[in-house]
N, C-alpha and C positions, 0 to 999 in steps of 0.2 A: 504494500500500500504506500502511496506517495504522500509526502507531507503537505500541509496547507500552503507552505511557502512554494513548493514545487508546482502546486496547482495554478500559480500565477505565471508560470512559464508560458512563452508563446507556443503556438502550434509547432512552429519550426524547431524550437528548442526541445519540445517533447519528442518530436520525430528523431532528432539527433540522438537523444537518450535511448530511444528504441533501437536505432541503428547500432548503438554501442552495446547492445545486448541487455538493456534494462527494460524487460518486457512489461513491467508494471505500469510504465508510462503510457503504454498503448491504451490501457483502460481509460485514462483521462481523455485521450483523443476520441475514443468511442463515446464517452459521456458528452463531449462537446459537439459531436457531429451526428449522433444517432437520430435525434429528432429532426435535424435539418435534412438528413438523407431520407428518412421516412416521408417527410413532407414533400420533398422533391420527387421521389419515386411514385408516391400516391397520386400525383397530378397526372401521371401517365398510365399507371396500373391501378385500377380501382379496387381490385380484390385485395383485402388487407393481408391475407396469408401470403399471396404471391408477392406483394410489395415487401413484406417482412423477409421473405426468402431472398429477394434481390438485395435488400439492405445487408443481410448476413453475408451474401456473396461479395458485396462491396468491401466489407471489413476484412474478409478473408483475403481478398486480392490486395487490399492496402497493406495488410500485415506481411503477406508473402513478398510484396514488391517494395517495401519500405526502404530497402537498401538502395534502390534506384532513384529515390526521391532526392532532389538537390536541395539541401537545407538552406541554400542562399536564395531560393525562390519561395513564393508563398505556398502554403500547404493547401489552402482552401480550393484554388482552381485544380490542383492535382487530384484531390479526392473527388471533386465534382466530375472531373474527366472520367475517372474510373466508374463512378455511378452512372454517368451518361452511357458508357460502353455497355455496362451490365443491363441497363434499362433497354437499350436498343436491341441487345441480344434476346432479352426476354420478350419484347414486343414482336420480334420476328417469329417467335415460336407460337404466339397467341394471336387471336383475333383482336383488333383494336377495340378498346372499350370506351364508352362515352365519358366525357369529363363533366360530371354534373356538380362539381364543387365550385364552379367559377363565380367570382365576386365581381359584379359589373362596375362597382365604384373604383376598382383598382385601375382598369384601363380607360374607362369612360366615365369620369366623374361628373360630367355635365350633360353632354348631348343625348346619351342613351338612357340613363337612369334619371327619373324625375327628381327634382330638388327635394321634395317631401312626399315620398310615396304614401298613399292613403293608408296602407296597412302592410303587415308582413307578407300576406299572400301575394301582393303585387311585387315585392322584392324577390320572393321565391320564384315567381313566374319569370321575371327578368333573368335571374340566375339560370333557370332551366333553358331559356332561349339562348343565352350566351354559351352555356355548356354545349348545346346543340351546334352552335356556330363553330366552336372550337373543334368539333368532330370533323368539320369540313375543311379545316385549315391544314395546309401542308405542314408536315412535321418540322421542316426547317424554320418556319415562322412560329409555330406553336412553342418550340423549345426555347427560342430566344425570349419570347413573351413570358414564359414561366420563369426562366432564370432571372430575368430582370425584375418583373413585377411581383413574383411570389417569393423567390429566394434572395432578392435584393442584391444580386451580384452586379458589379459595375461592368462597363463595356470591356475593359481589359480582361477581367476574370472570365467573362462569357467567351471572349475570343480564345482564351487559353483552354477552356473546357471543350469548345467545339472545334478547336484547331483551325480557326479562320482569322483573317485580319480584322482589326477593330472596326475598320470602315464597313466591312461586311456585316458586322453585328448591328451597326446603326442603320444600314440599309434594310436589313431583315426586320428590325424592330418597326421601322416606319411602314414598310410594305405589309408586315403582319397586322399592324393596327388598321391600316387602310382596308385590307382584305377582310378583316374581322368585321369592320363596320359595313362593308358591302354585303357580306353574308347575312349579317344581322338585319339590314334593311330589306333584303330579299325575303328572308323568313317572315318578317313582320308583314310585308306586302302580301305574301301568299297566305298568311295566317296559319302557317305550318309549324306549330309549336311542339310537335311530337306528342301531343296528348291523344289518348284513346277516346 
């Protein structure tokens, strides 16, 4: 077990200790990132058990590959990259599942969500519609939107995770938001909310 003082170490310092053979420090990295990884993976894999399995696979890969981590770099983009790869591998094996968790205020604070929705059922309906919109969005746009607006990664970290230039991140974010709005408007126009 690590000391309270050691819990103040940076992620990179913890990784360096793990690289030196002090495996107890890996537990602290797991504590710091477990909920983040679950949140990230659950945005793409709705089944809780499947998502938990993927997160476990992420930490196994992190531990196995910790020696290859460059401690002069940031740890966060490195672990998100591993999570990205595990999530993509899992999605290739399974049918894509709908994203019904979506919060409209995150991407569309004004134009799509009313300023003061009349009741919670109206908010729920908007979330369902936007979740349906996300199902129709290309993965390359969906992922940058999730990493930016749900996991709060900056452009450089997203670029590191996806292995694309920072400029590409900005372009995909803008196009993703535009396409999401187009899909939203089309669904509203058709009245196709996915309700039985």
